[in-house]
C-alpha positions, 0 to 999 in steps of 0.5 A: 496555445502556441507550439512552446505552449503546448509542449510545456503543457505535454510536459506539465501531463506527463510530469504529473503522470509519472509521479508515482508513489514508490512505497512497496513498489506497488502502490496499494490502498485506494490511491487518489485518481485511481481506476479501481473495480470490484466489490466488495474488494477492490482491484486496482486496475492499474497494477491488479492489487486488491484490496479488502476492508473489515470496519471494526469500529466507526463512532462520531466524536468532537470534531474528529470521528473515530474509525478503525478498519482493517485492511488487506493488500494482495501485493506482498512481494517487491524485489529489493537490491542490496550489495549488488544482490537482488531478492524478493522481499515482503511488505509488512504484516503480509498486507494486512494493516490497521487504519490506525484510526486515520493516524497511519505510519511515516516509511522511511528508505534510505540510500548511501553513497561514499567517496573519498576525497584528500584531506591534507597529506592523508585521505578522508571520507565523505559520507551521503545518506538520502532519506526518501519520505512516504506517508502510509496512511489510515487506508493502506494508501502511501503518499510520497515526498521528497527526499533529504539528506545528511552528508559527514564530512570526516576531513572537516568533521562536520555534518550537513543537513537538507531540509524539505517542507513537500506536498504528496507528489500525488496531490492528495494534500499531505505536507511533510517536513524533515530535515535530515533523518527526521520528520518534523511534521506531517499536516493533512489535506483537512488541516490535521496535525499527524503524529504518526509512528515511524517505520511500523503501523505499531506505537503511540500516535495522534492526530489533531484537528484545528481545534485541538481536539484529538485522537491518540494511541498509545505503545500499548495498542489503547486508542482515546477518542476526542471525548477522552473515552478509551474507544479501541483496545488492541490486545495480542502480538499476531501469532496462532497462540496469541491472536489480536483481538480487538475490543470496543464498548458496544451499546449495551455496555458489554464488550464487543471483540473481533479477534484476528486469528493466525495459522502458522505457514511455510513461505516459498516463492517460486517466480522464477524471475532472472537475477532475483533470488526466491525468499523462504520462510518457516512458521509464518503466522498469516491470517486465517480467521477474523471472527466478528463479535455476531458469531460469523466470520471472514475466513482466507487462504492462500496461494500455493507456492508453484512446485512445492505443495504444502508451501504458500507464496503469502498471496491471498487465494481466496476470502469467505464472507460473513455472509457465505459468498467466496471471492477467489483469485488465481494468478497467472501470465508473467513469471508465476503469475507476477511482474519481475520488475516490481511484483505486481500481479501479472494476470489476476482471474477473480471469481465472485459468488454472482459470476458463478462459474465464470470469472473477471480476467485482468491481464496487466503489462508494463513497459517502464511507467506505461502499462496496459491491462485488459479486462474480460467480464464473465460475458467474455466482453473485453476493455482495454485501459491504457495508463501512465504508472497508476493513472489512466489515459485512455480506455477501449470498451469494447462488445466481445473480444474485437468490436469496439464501441468507444475510445475515452481519453484522459485529458489534463488541461492548462491555461497558458 
């Protein structure tokens, strides 16, 4: 390979490695080609987001099967800068989402610039709004695309728009077309046409395969499968007095119901990041329990706010499984357990029923897009992983803390 060829290959590798989804700052769900661990919860080893999936219903269909899963992601905070000040903001629904039977939803971010230009003897304004596009799929994984713009020239009284027909930057196979501030089409890697709601995981939508088979959801929360039958009905408003219910017809003919219950909490951050304003809100409904049709349940608690007893940060502290086992999470390192740059977890200590008093510890650090996670297992063996964004580039496995057993490099080969 020539020197120029090697440089081109290295450049392509770095471009691919650095294309990191930007939705919510911390990629959630199970992004393609990510490094994952754990079970039944899933830990993203790049950013220490924990992902919990609770299956509600799965049934066969004509072409498209119907699947609905409740998911939770622990990375609920990200810094937002507006009008020159930065503050912590929570993600939608405090990390909870429903799979929307693989419909998901589309998120747009907007940024606006304005400049004054001569206009005859006067001055006029040209305003440009940039729209960034992300598709949050039905399993809580974000897929980012290119951007579009809308430019308004008050001098000439004209509006111009740009368009994209863009594949997802993560290589997942989704393709989004958009013009100005509107999406014209979204196509999945399997060719399915997705009509997803905008900016919220609620509202009417549909997904249709190449043969015209369609799953749809109404604005009132009624899902219809490819056979034209009501597959699932969602009711409630997600409050302590009006929990969400997920109802579907069981094989016996009776209705089976999952109930998602809430408890009001005072949310308060105390991360202590320089230049980032803390967040406070009272009477916030957080999911505390999910009751299953067989009488068993999931139960959830949240991280206490450092220094303010009775308040919580909104990050999950424990989940009790229907079997009775409990997984607990503790946050430390960084700034009261958070990385100030993007809201990811600095150090996660995860204890599961099979580890007893011992725990898994994941320590995460960032330098730009170069991230490192050091894993210590319950037997005190260490593994060090290096990343470019969420994509692993190197893994070093140790016996104990210092005896290196092997080094694995993740390479991308290209033909020139």
